[in-house]
ZADO-1210 file (C-alpha; in nm, 4 decimals, padded with zeros to 6 digits):
<atoms>
<atom x="01.0931" y="-04.3063" z="01.9918" code="MET" pos="1"/>
<atom x="01.3592" y="-04.5529" z="01.9408" code="GLY" pos="2"/>
<atom x="01.5692" y="-04.4221" z="02.2125" code="ILE" pos="3"/>
<atom x="01.2756" y="-04.4137" z="02.4652" code="VAL" pos="4"/>
<atom x="01.1956" y="-04.7927" z="02.3800" code="THR" pos="5"/>
<atom x="01.5484" y="-04.9085" z="02.3918" code="ARG" pos="6"/>
<atom x="01.5492" y="-04.6920" z="02.7611" code="LEU" pos="7"/>
<atom x="01.2346" y="-04.8744" z="02.8944" code="PHE" pos="8"/>
<atom x="01.3436" y="-05.2268" z="02.7623" code="ASN" pos="9"/>
<atom x="01.6510" y="-05.1780" z="02.9983" code="ASP" pos="10"/>
<atom x="01.4699" y="-05.1317" z="03.3066" code="ILE" pos="11"/>
<atom x="01.3618" y="-05.4500" z="03.4593" code="GLU" pos="12"/>
<atom x="01.0150" y="-05.4984" z="03.5581" code="GLY" pos="13"/>
<atom x="00.8788" y="-05.1732" z="03.3774" code="ILE" pos="14"/>
<atom x="00.6098" y="-05.3635" z="03.1874" code="TYR" pos="15"/>
<atom x="00.4158" y="-05.4055" z="03.5401" code="TRP" pos="16"/>
<atom x="00.3661" y="-05.0179" z="03.5915" code="PHE" pos="17"/>
<atom x="00.0795" y="-04.9744" z="03.3035" code="PRO" pos="18"/>
<atom x="-00.0774" y="-05.2933" z="03.4427" code="ILE" pos="19"/>
<atom x="-00.0743" y="-05.1508" z="03.7839" code="ILE" pos="20"/>
<atom x="-00.1854" y="-04.8298" z="03.6672" code="ALA" pos="21"/>
<atom x="-00.4798" y="-04.9888" z="03.4705" code="LEU" pos="22"/>
<atom x="-00.5763" y="-05.1581" z="03.7744" code="VAL" pos="23"/>
<atom x="-00.6013" y="-04.8788" z="04.0115" code="LEU" pos="24"/>
<atom x="-00.7961" y="-04.6774" z="03.7782" code="PHE" pos="25"/>
<atom x="-01.0590" y="-04.9464" z="03.7336" code="ILE" pos="26"/>
<atom x="-01.0871" y="-04.9950" z="04.0912" code="LEU" pos="27"/>
<atom x="-01.1148" y="-04.6258" z="04.1514" code="LEU" pos="28"/>
<atom x="-01.3913" y="-04.6124" z="03.8869" code="PHE" pos="29"/>
<atom x="-01.5690" y="-04.8893" z="04.0131" code="VAL" pos="30"/>
<atom x="-01.5492" y="-04.7821" z="04.3884" code="VAL" pos="31"/>
<atom x="-01.6909" y="-04.4334" z="04.2778" code="MET" pos="32"/>
<atom x="-01.9563" y="-04.5865" z="04.0585" code="VAL" pos="33"/>
<atom x="-02.0685" y="-04.8238" z="04.3816" code="VAL" pos="34"/>
<atom x="-02.0665" y="-04.5290" z="04.5972" code="HIS" pos="35"/>
<atom x="-02.2829" y="-04.2987" z="04.3453" code="THR" pos="36"/>
<atom x="-02.5460" y="-04.5855" z="04.2802" code="LEU" pos="37"/>
<atom x="-02.5586" y="-04.6891" z="04.6796" code="THR" pos="38"/>
<atom x="-02.5723" y="-04.3238" z="04.8426" code="ILE" pos="39"/>
<atom x="-02.9297" y="-04.2778" z="05.0315" code="ASN" pos="40"/>
<atom x="-03.1548" y="-04.0314" z="04.8789" code="LYS" pos="41"/>
<atom x="-03.1789" y="-03.7984" z="05.1891" code="THR" pos="42"/>
<atom x="-02.8015" y="-03.7568" z="05.1476" code="ARG" pos="43"/>
<atom x="-02.8225" y="-03.6919" z="04.7686" code="ASP" pos="44"/>
<atom x="-03.0705" y="-03.4292" z="04.8285" code="GLN" pos="45"/>
<atom x="-02.8769" y="-03.2365" z="05.0901" code="GLU" pos="46"/>
<atom x="-02.5616" y="-03.2355" z="04.8793" code="LEU" pos="47"/>
<atom x="-02.7590" y="-03.1072" z="04.5598" code="SER" pos="48"/>
<atom x="-02.8981" y="-02.8139" z="04.7773" code="ARG" pos="49"/>
<atom x="-02.5291" y="-02.7076" z="04.8778" code="MET" pos="50"/>
<atom x="-02.4491" y="-02.4890" z="04.6106" code="PRO" pos="51"/>
<atom x="-02.7601" y="-02.3074" z="04.6485" code="LEU" pos="52"/>
<atom x="-02.7770" y="-02.2544" z="05.0335" code="ASP" pos="53"/>
<atom x="-02.6202" y="-01.9256" z="05.1636" code="SER" pos="54"/>
<atom x="-02.4405" y="-01.9180" z="05.4934" code="ASP" pos="55"/>
<atom x="-02.4318" y="-01.5465" z="05.5005" code="GLU" pos="56"/>
<atom x="-02.7003" y="-01.3620" z="05.7094" code="GLU" pos="57"/>
</atoms>
């Protein structure tokens, strides 16, 4: 791990990448939770029946 640590220490601004990745992950997670909690019930029921519906006649 010593060579990796030295390599990353030489790159300017590398410490921002993990912070940006964490913020993007948390933002995506929050958006998905809000979307899931605010979906209307008719759309929820429609989506829940989709795997069982057969389009073939």
